[in-house]
N, C-alpha and C positions, 0 to 999 in steps of 0.2 A: 504494500500500500504506500502511495506517495502523497506529498502535500497537495498535488493537483486533485487526487481523488477526494481528499477531505474538503478542498475548496469547492469542488463541484457539488458535493453533497450538501455543504453549508450555504452554497450560493454566494460565496465571497471570493475575492481575489486570492491567489496563492500567497502573495506577500502579506496579506492580512493573517492567514493561518500561521505563517512564519513569525510574525510579530507576536501573536498570541502565545505560541510555543516558547518564545524568548522573553515573555513577560514585559513586553514593551508598553510603556504608559501611553503610547499614542493611539491605542485602540479603545473605542468607547466601551463602557462597562456592559451594555446590552449585547454588543457584538461579541465581546470576549466570552460572555456567558453562553451565548448561542454556539459559538465555535467549540468551546470546551465540551458542551453537551454532545455535539456531533462526534467529537474525538472519542469520548467515552463510549458512545453507542457503537462506534466502529471498532472499538477495542484497540485503537492505535496507541503504541507506546513510543514516545519520542526518545531517540538515542542522543541524550544530552552530551555524552562524551564526544561523539562525532560532530555535534553542533559546536562544541567548544573548539575543536580543532579548526573548523571552518571560520568561526568568528574571532578566535583568539581571546575569548572572554569566558572565564569559568563561572562567574557570578557567585563564587564562593568567598566567604568572609570568615576569618578565624576569630574566635573569642577565647582569649586566655584569661581565666578567672583565678585570682589568688586563692580563694577559699569559698567554695559553694556552700559549705556548711553555715557560713555566716549569713544571717537573714538579710542584711543590707545588700550583700553581693548577690544573693539569690533574687531579690526583688529587682535590682537593676539589670541583671542578666535576662530576666523574663521580659523586661521592657526592651532591651537590645534585640532579643530574638524577634519580638513582634514587629518592631520598627524596621529591622532589616528585611524581614519577610515582606512587609508592605512595600518596600523599595525594590523588591525583586531579587533579593539575595538569599542564598542558603548558608546557614551557619555551621561551622565545625567547632564544637565546644570542647574545651579542655579545662579540667579542674587541676590547678597546679599545687594545691594543698600547701601553700606558703613555702614551696621548695624551689629555689632558683635553678638547680640542675634539672628538675622535672619540667619546669617552665621552658628552659632552653631546648630540651629534647622535643617538646611539643612545637615550639616555634620552628625548629628545623624540619619537622614533619610537615608543617603547614607550607613551607617553601616547596616541598616535593609536590604538593597538591596544587601549586600555582594559585594560591588564594589572591584575590584582588586587593585585599586590605585586611587590617587587623585591629580589633578592639581589645585593649590590654588593661586589665587591672593588675599591675605588677606585684609579684610576690615581694614580701619584705626583704630588703637587702639586694634587690636587683641593681647591678651596676649599670651606669649610663652607656657603657660600651655595648651591652647586650641590645639595648634599644636602638642605639646609633647604627648597629650592624643591619638592622631591618631596613634602614634607609639605603644602605649599600646594596641590599637585595632588591631595591626599588619596590618595596612593599609599603604603601601608605599606612600610618599608624595613628590611632587616637587613643590616648590614655584616659581611663575612666575612673572616677572616684579617687584614685591614687595617682601620683606622678613621680617619676624619677627626676630629681633636679638635674638640670643641665642637658637632659635628653632633648634633641631638636624635633619634637613632635607636638601635635595638637593635644589639648587636654580639656576635658569637661568634668567638673566636679563641684564640691562645696567648699566654702571658706571655713575650714576647721579652726583656724586661729580665732576668727570672729565668733564662731559658735561657742568655743570654750570660754572666751572672755564674757560673752553674754550669760552663759550658764553660771559662771563664778560671780558675776555682778548680781545675778538673781539671788544667789545664796547669801551674799554679803548684805543685800537689801533686806533680807529676812532677819538679819542679825547674827549670822554665823561668823565666827572668828577662827575656828579650828576646822579648816577645810582640807580634806585629803584629795590627792590626785592619784587615781588608780589605773594602771595599765600603760605606763610609760615604756614602750618598746623602742629602743634606740634605732632599730632598723626600719621602723614605720614612720614615713614622712607625716602621715595624718596624726599619729601620736605626738610627734615632735612639734608639729604646728599647734596642736591642741594644748600642749604644755606651755608653749610660748604665749598663747592667749590667756591661759590660767595665770601665768606670772604677770602679764600686763594688767589684768584686773586687780590682782593683789597689790601691785605697785600703786595703782590709782587710789587704792584705799589706805595706802601707807603701811602695808604689811609686807613682810618678807616670808618666803616659804620655809616651813619647818622640814628639814630633811627626813624626819621620821614619818612625815605625812605624804611623801612621794614614793609610790610603790611601782617598781617595774613589773613587767609581766606581759604575757600574750593576751590576745583578745578572745578569751574563752570563759565559759561559765565557771569552770574549775578554778581559774586564776582569781576571779572575783570572790568566790566562796572561800578559798584558802586565805585571802588577804584580810578577812574580817577579824580573825582571832588575834593576830599580832597587832593590828591597829588598835583594837579595843582593850589590849593588855597594857597599853601605854598609860603612864601616870595621868596624862591629859589626852584622852582619846578624841578623835574628831567628832564633830556634831553634824558633819555633812561630807558627802563624797561626790567628786566629779569623776565619772567613769568614762574612759575613752570610747568604749563600745557598749551597745545594749547587752551583749552576751555577758560582759563583765558585770554590768549592773544587775542582771537577773541572778547571777551567782552571788553577788553581794547581798541582795535582798534575802536570799535563802540563808546565807551565812549569818546575817544579823538576827533572823528569827531563831536560828539554832542557839545563838548566844543569849536569847531572851531580850533582845533589843528590838523595839517596834519601829520598823522603817516608816519614815514620814513623821513620826512623833518623837522618837528618841534620837533618830539619826536620819537626816535627809539624803536622798539619792537622786542624782541626775545623770543622764547619759548624753553623750555628744552625737548620737544618731537616734533616729526614731524608726521603729518597725511596728508592724501590726500587733505583735505580741505585747508591746509596751502598754497598750490600752487595756489588755485583758489580764495581765498578771496582778498579783496582790502584794502591796497596793499598786494601783496603776502608776506607771513610771513617767515622771517628768522627763522630757527629752528635748533636744534640739533637732528640729525636723528639717530635712532637705527633701525636695521633691524628686524622689528617685526615678519616677517615671519620666519626668521632664528631663532629667540628666541622661537617661537611656535614649530617649528620642532625639535629644540634641546631639549626642555623640554619634548616633547612627546617621543622622542627616549630615553632620560634618564629615564623616568618613565617606559617605556617598559622594559628596562634593569633591573630596580630596582624590578619590579614584578617578574622577573625570578631569580634575585640574590639579595634578600633584605638585605643581611648582608655586602655588599660592602661598602667601605669607602664613607662618605658623599662628594659630589662634588658641587662646586660653579663655574658656568660658567658665566663670566661677560664680556659682549661685550662692545667695545669702541664706542663712538659716532662719528658722522661725521657732520661738520658744513655745513649747506645748506644756502647759502647767497641768499636772495631775496630782494625785494624792501622796506621792512619795516625797514631797518637799513641804516643809512647814517651818515655823519659827523654832529656834532652839529652846530647850526646856527652861533655861535661865531667863530668857526674854519673856516666855509665857508666864513664868512666876512673877516677874517684875510687873507685867501688865495686869496680872490678877491682883497684886498687892496695892496698886494705885487707888487712891480714894476716888469715888465716883461723884 
């Protein structure tokens, strides 16, 4: 069966059938639907490999995700997949599990498949030479959510420094003086940017950070859970926590409860990203929200443009966060006692 046979059956030009098979946006939706219906009825299967050889376009896009277990990464990946599909691309997805060697092997495989572009949320510790090499391979790259400093690629993500500063200012405004920063991973640019924002807000309030209240660790529930016992064994434990990632915050909430400390009342908790689970946990988690769907769609659109015009100037699209106040934050106990003792 040939394209002419399909065109004859559908009552359209052969070129129209070809454009439908190649997902061209130049075909009207009604015509596309009609031709696709005829193709299904005839049982025709398009040999896309042969089509790629003729057109020299694979329509394949790689997506290298640092950690799909993380709900923020999962949400933005779903957005990337839908947006790239709408733009006529097929995704090859790789979960790199925060492993730079695993990420590099996946990127080399993508080169073999002749992907037309790459959406990358880099694993912690990714050197800029790894990203620069992709440009040497002539593969357009857009970094998403995370970026490797100095790498000459486009980026779409959130302003983590501003988000952390806003979160810390919120806690300071509630009256907190002992605020811990949980999840400072030196290999994570998002964590480092968040810590810089945390320090900025403290400096504005005339405070210096207490080294005992800065806890390193990965963005996992276990890390948040395990951090609570040593923090609250201090002679002056914190009354509030700024958690780099929602997973850390979820673990911290559980750890506080295990210690007999009521989150939101005895110790406030805020996360520097927002996910669906944050509104459903107990207590609901205060968080800095970035529009992850918007980030995914913007990154996909930018990559699609970059594939067509690879020599355009590098762009960085940075979205501002929004504070979502829920029940995990409140005034510290000392401030509540002071307010209660005041004469009416």
